[in-house]
C-alpha positions in Angstrom: 88.8 225.0 -44.3 89.8 223.2 -41.2 87.6 220.7 -39.4 87.3 222.9 -36.4 86.0 225.9 -38.4 83.4 223.7 -40.2 82.3 222.3 -36.8 82.0 225.9 -35.4 80.0 227.1 -38.4 77.6 224.1 -38.2 77.1 224.9 -34.4 76.3 228.5 -35.2 73.7 227.5 -37.9 72.0 225.1 -35.5 71.7 227.9 -32.8 69.9 230.1 -35.3 66.3 229.3 -34.6 63.2 230.9 -35.9 61.1 233.7 -34.6 57.4 234.0 -35.3 56.5 237.7 -35.5 52.9 239.0 -35.6 51.8 242.5 -36.2 49.6 243.1 -33.2 49.1 246.9 -33.4 48.8 249.2 -36.4 51.8 251.4 -37.1 49.5 254.3 -38.2 50.3 257.3 -36.1 53.9 256.2 -35.5 57.0 257.5 -37.1 58.0 256.7 -40.7 61.1 254.8 -39.4 58.9 252.5 -37.3 56.6 251.9 -40.2 59.6 251.0 -42.4 61.0 248.7 -39.8 57.7 246.8 -39.6 57.7 246.6 -43.4 61.3 245.4 -43.4 60.3 242.6 -41.0 58.0 241.4 -43.8 54.7 242.5 -42.2 52.1 244.2 -44.3 48.7 243.7 -42.6 47.4 243.5 -39.1 47.6 240.1 -37.5 49.9 238.8 -40.3 52.5 236.4 -39.0 55.9 235.8 -40.6 58.9 233.6 -39.5 62.3 235.2 -39.6 65.7 233.7 -38.6 66.7 234.6 -35.1 69.7 236.9 -35.8 70.9 240.0 -33.9 69.7 242.2 -36.8 66.2 240.9 -36.6 66.3 241.1 -32.8 67.3 244.7 -33.1 64.5 245.5 -35.5 62.0 243.8 -33.1 63.3 245.9 -30.2 62.6 249.1 -32.1 58.9 248.1 -32.7 58.3 245.8 -29.7 55.1 247.9 -28.9 53.7 246.9 -32.3 54.6 243.2 -32.6 54.2 240.0 -30.7 57.1 237.5 -30.9 57.4 233.9 -30.1 60.4 231.5 -30.6 59.9 228.5 -32.8 61.9 225.4 -32.3 
C-alpha cells in the first residue's frame, strides 16, 4: 500500500468520532421498524446511553428515530 493511501486512511479514522445516544422516549406505540432500529443502535431501556462510531450508517439510523433519541457528539 502506498504512503498516500495509508495517510488517507489514518485521516478517515481520526475523523470518525463518537456519538453518545440516549433513548429519551419509549418506542412503544411506534412501528416495528422503529423499534428494531432503536434496538440495532444498542438501546434496550429508557434513558440508557450508548456510544457508537460516527458513521453514515449510524447517522441514518438516528435520523429515522430522531424523535425517540437524544444525540451528542463526543470528542
